[in-house]
Biotite code that builds the C-alpha atoms (Angstrom):
import biotite.structure as struc

atoms = struc.array([
    struc.Atom([-165.403, -13.452, -157.498], chain_id="A", res_id=1, res_name="MET", atom_name="CA", element="C"),
    struc.Atom([-162.205, -15.365, -158.167], chain_id="A", res_id=2, res_name="ALA", atom_name="CA", element="C"),
    struc.Atom([-162.281, -19.129, -157.642], chain_id="A", res_id=3, res_name="PRO", atom_name="CA", element="C"),
    struc.Atom([-160.463, -20.535, -154.614], chain_id="A", res_id=4, res_name="ALA", atom_name="CA", element="C"),
    struc.Atom([-156.865, -21.416, -155.293], chain_id="A", res_id=5, res_name="ARG", atom_name="CA", element="C"),
    struc.Atom([-156.123, -25.094, -154.890], chain_id="A", res_id=6, res_name="ALA", atom_name="CA", element="C"),
    struc.Atom([-152.387, -24.443, -154.552], chain_id="A", res_id=7, res_name="ASP", atom_name="CA", element="C"),
    struc.Atom([-152.633, -22.542, -151.219], chain_id="A", res_id=8, res_name="VAL", atom_name="CA", element="C"),
    struc.Atom([-151.413, -24.824, -148.430], chain_id="A", res_id=9, res_name="PRO", atom_name="CA", element="C"),
    struc.Atom([-153.807, -25.452, -145.533], chain_id="A", res_id=10, res_name="ASP", atom_name="CA", element="C"),
    struc.Atom([-151.286, -23.928, -143.132], chain_id="A", res_id=11, res_name="THR", atom_name="CA", element="C"),
    struc.Atom([-151.943, -20.544, -144.720], chain_id="A", res_id=12, res_name="GLN", atom_name="CA", element="C"),
    struc.Atom([-155.686, -20.740, -144.274], chain_id="A", res_id=13, res_name="LEU", atom_name="CA", element="C"),
    struc.Atom([-157.145, -19.286, -141.067], chain_id="A", res_id=14, res_name="PRO", atom_name="CA", element="C"),
    struc.Atom([-157.878, -21.977, -138.541], chain_id="A", res_id=15, res_name="SER", atom_name="CA", element="C"),
    struc.Atom([-161.398, -22.222, -137.205], chain_id="A", res_id=16, res_name="ALA", atom_name="CA", element="C"),
    struc.Atom([-161.793, -21.540, -133.520], chain_id="A", res_id=17, res_name="ALA", atom_name="CA", element="C"),
    struc.Atom([-162.360, -24.709, -131.563], chain_id="A", res_id=18, res_name="LYS", atom_name="CA", element="C"),
    struc.Atom([-165.994, -24.726, -130.436], chain_id="A", res_id=19, res_name="PRO", atom_name="CA", element="C"),
    struc.Atom([-166.675, -24.935, -126.728], chain_id="A", res_id=20, res_name="ALA", atom_name="CA", element="C"),
    struc.Atom([-167.966, -28.313, -125.540], chain_id="A", res_id=21, res_name="PRO", atom_name="CA", element="C"),
    struc.Atom([-171.731, -28.397, -125.401], chain_id="A", res_id=22, res_name="ARG", atom_name="CA", element="C"),
    struc.Atom([-174.283, -30.624, -123.828], chain_id="A", res_id=23, res_name="ARG", atom_name="CA", element="C"),
    struc.Atom([-174.751, -34.126, -125.176], chain_id="A", res_id=24, res_name="ALA", atom_name="CA", element="C"),
    struc.Atom([-178.185, -33.260, -126.547], chain_id="A", res_id=25, res_name="GLY", atom_name="CA", element="C"),
    struc.Atom([-181.780, -32.280, -125.923], chain_id="A", res_id=26, res_name="ASP", atom_name="CA", element="C"),
    struc.Atom([-184.606, -34.606, -124.916], chain_id="A", res_id=27, res_name="LEU", atom_name="CA", element="C"),
    struc.Atom([-188.370, -34.279, -124.818], chain_id="A", res_id=28, res_name="SER", atom_name="CA", element="C"),
    struc.Atom([-189.965, -34.634, -121.368], chain_id="A", res_id=29, res_name="PRO", atom_name="CA", element="C"),
    struc.Atom([-191.467, -38.082, -122.194], chain_id="A", res_id=30, res_name="PRO", atom_name="CA", element="C"),
    struc.Atom([-188.094, -39.352, -123.447], chain_id="A", res_id=31, res_name="HIS", atom_name="CA", element="C"),
    struc.Atom([-186.376, -37.988, -120.341], chain_id="A", res_id=32, res_name="ALA", atom_name="CA", element="C"),
    struc.Atom([-188.933, -39.683, -118.095], chain_id="A", res_id=33, res_name="TRP", atom_name="CA", element="C"),
    struc.Atom([-188.393, -43.043, -119.833], chain_id="A", res_id=34, res_name="SER", atom_name="CA", element="C"),
    struc.Atom([-184.630, -42.804, -119.174], chain_id="A", res_id=35, res_name="LEU", atom_name="CA", element="C"),
    struc.Atom([-185.241, -41.874, -115.538], chain_id="A", res_id=36, res_name="ILE", atom_name="CA", element="C"),
    struc.Atom([-187.699, -44.747, -115.038], chain_id="A", res_id=37, res_name="GLN", atom_name="CA", element="C"),
    struc.Atom([-185.252, -47.299, -116.410], chain_id="A", res_id=38, res_name="THR", atom_name="CA", element="C"),
    struc.Atom([-182.392, -45.956, -114.280], chain_id="A", res_id=39, res_name="GLY", atom_name="CA", element="C"),
    struc.Atom([-180.381, -44.803, -117.298], chain_id="A", res_id=40, res_name="GLN", atom_name="CA", element="C"),
    struc.Atom([-180.173, -41.165, -116.164], chain_id="A", res_id=41, res_name="ALA", atom_name="CA", element="C"),
    struc.Atom([-180.789, -38.842, -113.221], chain_id="A", res_id=42, res_name="VAL", atom_name="CA", element="C"),
    struc.Atom([-182.895, -35.691, -113.324], chain_id="A", res_id=43, res_name="LEU", atom_name="CA", element="C"),
    struc.Atom([-181.328, -32.468, -112.035], chain_id="A", res_id=44, res_name="VAL", atom_name="CA", element="C"),
    struc.Atom([-183.847, -29.695, -111.390], chain_id="A", res_id=45, res_name="ASP", atom_name="CA", element="C"),
    struc.Atom([-182.101, -26.324, -111.679], chain_id="A", res_id=46, res_name="VAL", atom_name="CA", element="C"),
    struc.Atom([-185.060, -24.112, -110.709], chain_id="A", res_id=47, res_name="ARG", atom_name="CA", element="C"),
    struc.Atom([-185.061, -21.940, -107.604], chain_id="A", res_id=48, res_name="THR", atom_name="CA", element="C"),
    struc.Atom([-186.284, -23.067, -104.183], chain_id="A", res_id=49, res_name="GLU", atom_name="CA", element="C"),
    struc.Atom([-189.243, -20.730, -104.670], chain_id="A", res_id=50, res_name="GLU", atom_name="CA", element="C"),
    struc.Atom([-190.229, -22.396, -107.936], chain_id="A", res_id=51, res_name="GLU", atom_name="CA", element="C"),
    struc.Atom([-190.097, -25.852, -106.374], chain_id="A", res_id=52, res_name="LEU", atom_name="CA", element="C"),
    struc.Atom([-192.249, -24.755, -103.443], chain_id="A", res_id=53, res_name="ALA", atom_name="CA", element="C"),
    struc.Atom([-194.814, -22.775, -105.424], chain_id="A", res_id=54, res_name="LEU", atom_name="CA", element="C"),
    struc.Atom([-195.059, -24.649, -108.726], chain_id="A", res_id=55, res_name="VAL", atom_name="CA", element="C"),
    struc.Atom([-194.119, -28.249, -107.918], chain_id="A", res_id=56, res_name="GLY", atom_name="CA", element="C"),
    struc.Atom([-191.293, -30.683, -108.492], chain_id="A", res_id=57, res_name="ARG", atom_name="CA", element="C"),
    struc.Atom([-190.494, -34.060, -109.995], chain_id="A", res_id=58, res_name="VAL", atom_name="CA", element="C"),
    struc.Atom([-190.242, -36.779, -107.312], chain_id="A", res_id=59, res_name="PRO", atom_name="CA", element="C"),
    struc.Atom([-186.697, -38.096, -106.935], chain_id="A", res_id=60, res_name="GLY", atom_name="CA", element="C"),
    struc.Atom([-185.031, -35.255, -108.831], chain_id="A", res_id=61, res_name="ALA", atom_name="CA", element="C"),
    struc.Atom([-181.765, -33.834, -107.542], chain_id="A", res_id=62, res_name="ILE", atom_name="CA", element="C"),
    struc.Atom([-182.029, -30.109, -106.853], chain_id="A", res_id=63, res_name="HIS", atom_name="CA", element="C"),
    struc.Atom([-179.065, -27.907, -107.778], chain_id="A", res_id=64, res_name="VAL", atom_name="CA", element="C"),
    struc.Atom([-180.288, -24.364, -108.456], chain_id="A", res_id=65, res_name="PRO", atom_name="CA", element="C"),
    struc.Atom([-178.837, -22.488, -111.416], chain_id="A", res_id=66, res_name="TRP", atom_name="CA", element="C"),
    struc.Atom([-179.914, -19.256, -109.715], chain_id="A", res_id=67, res_name="ALA", atom_name="CA", element="C"),
    struc.Atom([-181.285, -18.160, -106.344], chain_id="A", res_id=68, res_name="HIS", atom_name="CA", element="C"),
    struc.Atom([-184.358, -16.171, -105.360], chain_id="A", res_id=69, res_name="GLY", atom_name="CA", element="C"),
    struc.Atom([-186.952, -14.290, -107.326], chain_id="A", res_id=70, res_name="VAL", atom_name="CA", element="C"),
    struc.Atom([-184.245, -11.976, -108.654], chain_id="A", res_id=71, res_name="ASP", atom_name="CA", element="C"),
    struc.Atom([-182.465, -15.010, -110.208], chain_id="A", res_id=72, res_name="MET", atom_name="CA", element="C"),
    struc.Atom([-179.048, -14.302, -108.703], chain_id="A", res_id=73, res_name="THR", atom_name="CA", element="C"),
    struc.Atom([-176.634, -16.684, -110.484], chain_id="A", res_id=74, res_name="PRO", atom_name="CA", element="C"),
    struc.Atom([-175.481, -19.590, -108.345], chain_id="A", res_id=75, res_name="ASN", atom_name="CA", element="C"),
    struc.Atom([-171.693, -19.153, -108.373], chain_id="A", res_id=76, res_name="GLN", atom_name="CA", element="C"),
    struc.Atom([-171.353, -22.580, -106.718], chain_id="A", res_id=77, res_name="GLU", atom_name="CA", element="C"),
    struc.Atom([-173.418, -24.490, -109.306], chain_id="A", res_id=78, res_name="PHE", atom_name="CA", element="C"),
    struc.Atom([-170.634, -26.795, -110.529], chain_id="A", res_id=79, res_name="ILE", atom_name="CA", element="C"),
    struc.Atom([-169.293, -27.426, -107.020], chain_id="A", res_id=80, res_name="ARG", atom_name="CA", element="C"),
    struc.Atom([-172.807, -28.268, -105.776], chain_id="A", res_id=81, res_name="GLU", atom_name="CA", element="C"),
    struc.Atom([-173.421, -30.502, -108.786], chain_id="A", res_id=82, res_name="LEU", atom_name="CA", element="C"),
    struc.Atom([-170.131, -32.337, -108.215], chain_id="A", res_id=83, res_name="ALA", atom_name="CA", element="C"),
    struc.Atom([-171.157, -32.997, -104.592], chain_id="A", res_id=84, res_name="ALA", atom_name="CA", element="C"),
    struc.Atom([-174.248, -34.947, -105.692], chain_id="A", res_id=85, res_name="VAL", atom_name="CA", element="C"),
    struc.Atom([-173.495, -36.330, -109.168], chain_id="A", res_id=86, res_name="ALA", atom_name="CA", element="C"),
    struc.Atom([-170.267, -37.919, -110.404], chain_id="A", res_id=87, res_name="PRO", atom_name="CA", element="C"),
    struc.Atom([-169.129, -36.908, -113.929], chain_id="A", res_id=88, res_name="PRO", atom_name="CA", element="C"),
    struc.Atom([-169.768, -40.377, -115.373], chain_id="A", res_id=89, res_name="GLU", atom_name="CA", element="C"),
    struc.Atom([-173.464, -40.179, -114.445], chain_id="A", res_id=90, res_name="LEU", atom_name="CA", element="C"),
    struc.Atom([-175.855, -39.258, -117.292], chain_id="A", res_id=91, res_name="PRO", atom_name="CA", element="C"),
    struc.Atom([-177.709, -36.113, -116.185], chain_id="A", res_id=92, res_name="LEU", atom_name="CA", element="C"),
    struc.Atom([-180.915, -34.593, -117.511], chain_id="A", res_id=93, res_name="LEU", atom_name="CA", element="C"),
    struc.Atom([-181.321, -30.906, -116.627], chain_id="A", res_id=94, res_name="PHE", atom_name="CA", element="C"),
    struc.Atom([-184.794, -29.409, -116.100], chain_id="A", res_id=95, res_name="LEU", atom_name="CA", element="C"),
    struc.Atom([-185.964, -25.843, -115.440], chain_id="A", res_id=96, res_name="CYS", atom_name="CA", element="C"),
    struc.Atom([-189.194, -23.906, -116.020], chain_id="A", res_id=97, res_name="ARG", atom_name="CA", element="C"),
    struc.Atom([-189.061, -23.627, -119.819], chain_id="A", res_id=98, res_name="SER", atom_name="CA", element="C"),
    struc.Atom([-185.840, -25.328, -120.961], chain_id="A", res_id=99, res_name="GLY", atom_name="CA", element="C"),
    struc.Atom([-183.668, -22.219, -121.199], chain_id="A", res_id=100, res_name="LYS", atom_name="CA", element="C"),
    struc.Atom([-181.792, -22.239, -117.872], chain_id="A", res_id=101, res_name="ARG", atom_name="CA", element="C"),
    struc.Atom([-181.452, -26.016, -118.068], chain_id="A", res_id=102, res_name="SER", atom_name="CA", element="C"),
    struc.Atom([-179.838, -25.624, -121.481], chain_id="A", res_id=103, res_name="GLU", atom_name="CA", element="C"),
    struc.Atom([-177.201, -23.312, -119.973], chain_id="A", res_id=104, res_name="ARG", atom_name="CA", element="C"),
    struc.Atom([-176.781, -25.634, -116.974], chain_id="A", res_id=105, res_name="ALA", atom_name="CA", element="C"),
    struc.Atom([-176.243, -28.673, -119.219], chain_id="A", res_id=106, res_name="ALA", atom_name="CA", element="C"),
    struc.Atom([-173.687, -26.716, -121.266], chain_id="A", res_id=107, res_name="ASP", atom_name="CA", element="C"),
    struc.Atom([-171.866, -25.657, -118.085], chain_id="A", res_id=108, res_name="ALA", atom_name="CA", element="C"),
    struc.Atom([-171.852, -29.238, -116.795], chain_id="A", res_id=109, res_name="ALA", atom_name="CA", element="C"),
    struc.Atom([-170.451, -30.415, -120.116], chain_id="A", res_id=110, res_name="SER", atom_name="CA", element="C"),
    struc.Atom([-167.665, -27.844, -119.929], chain_id="A", res_id=111, res_name="LEU", atom_name="CA", element="C"),
    struc.Atom([-166.915, -29.025, -116.389], chain_id="A", res_id=112, res_name="ALA", atom_name="CA", element="C"),
    struc.Atom([-166.547, -32.678, -117.377], chain_id="A", res_id=113, res_name="GLY", atom_name="CA", element="C"),
    struc.Atom([-169.991, -34.298, -117.515], chain_id="A", res_id=114, res_name="TRP", atom_name="CA", element="C"),
    struc.Atom([-169.890, -35.874, -120.982], chain_id="A", res_id=115, res_name="ALA", atom_name="CA", element="C"),
    struc.Atom([-173.522, -36.988, -120.806], chain_id="A", res_id=116, res_name="ARG", atom_name="CA", element="C"),
    struc.Atom([-175.333, -33.795, -119.805], chain_id="A", res_id=117, res_name="ALA", atom_name="CA", element="C"),
    struc.Atom([-178.692, -33.326, -121.551], chain_id="A", res_id=118, res_name="PHE", atom_name="CA", element="C"),
    struc.Atom([-181.252, -30.538, -121.582], chain_id="A", res_id=119, res_name="ASN", atom_name="CA", element="C"),
    struc.Atom([-184.920, -31.435, -121.087], chain_id="A", res_id=120, res_name="VAL", atom_name="CA", element="C"),
    struc.Atom([-186.761, -29.416, -123.708], chain_id="A", res_id=121, res_name="LEU", atom_name="CA", element="C"),
    struc.Atom([-189.942, -27.510, -122.791], chain_id="A", res_id=122, res_name="GLU", atom_name="CA", element="C"),
    struc.Atom([-189.079, -27.481, -119.080], chain_id="A", res_id=123, res_name="GLY", atom_name="CA", element="C"),
    struc.Atom([-191.435, -28.165, -116.200], chain_id="A", res_id=124, res_name="PHE", atom_name="CA", element="C"),
    struc.Atom([-194.064, -25.566, -117.107], chain_id="A", res_id=125, res_name="GLU", atom_name="CA", element="C"),
    struc.Atom([-193.447, -25.048, -120.816], chain_id="A", res_id=126, res_name="GLY", atom_name="CA", element="C"),
    struc.Atom([-193.710, -21.966, -122.961], chain_id="A", res_id=127, res_name="GLU", atom_name="CA", element="C"),
    struc.Atom([-196.203, -19.145, -122.472], chain_id="A", res_id=128, res_name="ILE", atom_name="CA", element="C"),
    struc.Atom([-199.376, -19.517, -124.535], chain_id="A", res_id=129, res_name="ASP", atom_name="CA", element="C"),
    struc.Atom([-201.360, -16.756, -126.276], chain_id="A", res_id=130, res_name="ASP", atom_name="CA", element="C"),
    struc.Atom([-203.221, -16.052, -123.028], chain_id="A", res_id=131, res_name="ALA", atom_name="CA", element="C"),
    struc.Atom([-199.937, -15.486, -121.166], chain_id="A", res_id=132, res_name="GLY", atom_name="CA", element="C"),
    struc.Atom([-200.062, -18.763, -119.228], chain_id="A", res_id=133, res_name="ARG", atom_name="CA", element="C"),
    struc.Atom([-197.661, -21.669, -118.923], chain_id="A", res_id=134, res_name="ARG", atom_name="CA", element="C"),
    struc.Atom([-198.556, -25.361, -118.857], chain_id="A", res_id=135, res_name="GLY", atom_name="CA", element="C"),
    struc.Atom([-201.093, -25.268, -121.694], chain_id="A", res_id=136, res_name="LYS", atom_name="CA", element="C"),
    struc.Atom([-198.765, -25.746, -124.679], chain_id="A", res_id=137, res_name="VAL", atom_name="CA", element="C"),
    struc.Atom([-195.940, -28.051, -123.631], chain_id="A", res_id=138, res_name="ASP", atom_name="CA", element="C"),
    struc.Atom([-193.724, -28.968, -120.698], chain_id="A", res_id=139, res_name="GLY", atom_name="CA", element="C"),
    struc.Atom([-193.332, -31.754, -118.135], chain_id="A", res_id=140, res_name="TRP", atom_name="CA", element="C"),
    struc.Atom([-196.741, -31.226, -116.516], chain_id="A", res_id=141, res_name="ARG", atom_name="CA", element="C"),
    struc.Atom([-198.475, -30.756, -119.882], chain_id="A", res_id=142, res_name="PHE", atom_name="CA", element="C"),
    struc.Atom([-197.333, -34.261, -120.870], chain_id="A", res_id=143, res_name="HIS", atom_name="CA", element="C"),
    struc.Atom([-198.884, -35.684, -117.687], chain_id="A", res_id=144, res_name="GLY", atom_name="CA", element="C"),
    struc.Atom([-195.565, -36.838, -116.247], chain_id="A", res_id=145, res_name="LEU", atom_name="CA", element="C"),
    struc.Atom([-195.171, -37.361, -112.464], chain_id="A", res_id=146, res_name="PRO", atom_name="CA", element="C"),
    struc.Atom([-194.876, -34.313, -110.240], chain_id="A", res_id=147, res_name="TRP", atom_name="CA", element="C"),
    struc.Atom([-195.827, -33.283, -106.731], chain_id="A", res_id=148, res_name="GLU", atom_name="CA", element="C"),
    struc.Atom([-196.413, -30.126, -104.774], chain_id="A", res_id=149, res_name="GLN", atom_name="CA", element="C"),
    struc.Atom([-196.265, -29.167, -101.096], chain_id="A", res_id=150, res_name="ASP", atom_name="CA", element="C"),
])
């Protein structure tokens, strides 16, 4: 392989595509809870209404679903609904079942102007263990953080 030529001007080199804005970061559930307790951030639960009713919720969290129903129909109004309850300067921590939808929600919020949008890793229920169950390996409830259920 020939060595790179030092005499090739930068203008002739291909420019890298500008990466899309992404969330401000990822936080563990205990770290997220400490920020919520001290009033430094607000929790946004992006799970479905069904998940909140059947599995439980974090007291005081804002609910803006990323999807609707058991078929997980994407919420086309997610950003509009988020804007109605949370100004862009507010630090937001996004939570879902396992940390995957909340990651996408935090990225979408970042793209829409929330500079301090964070994903809560592990989610509310955590990953599935070897027995096919959630809540035994990690997640909000696993860490013993506050939650309630109807």
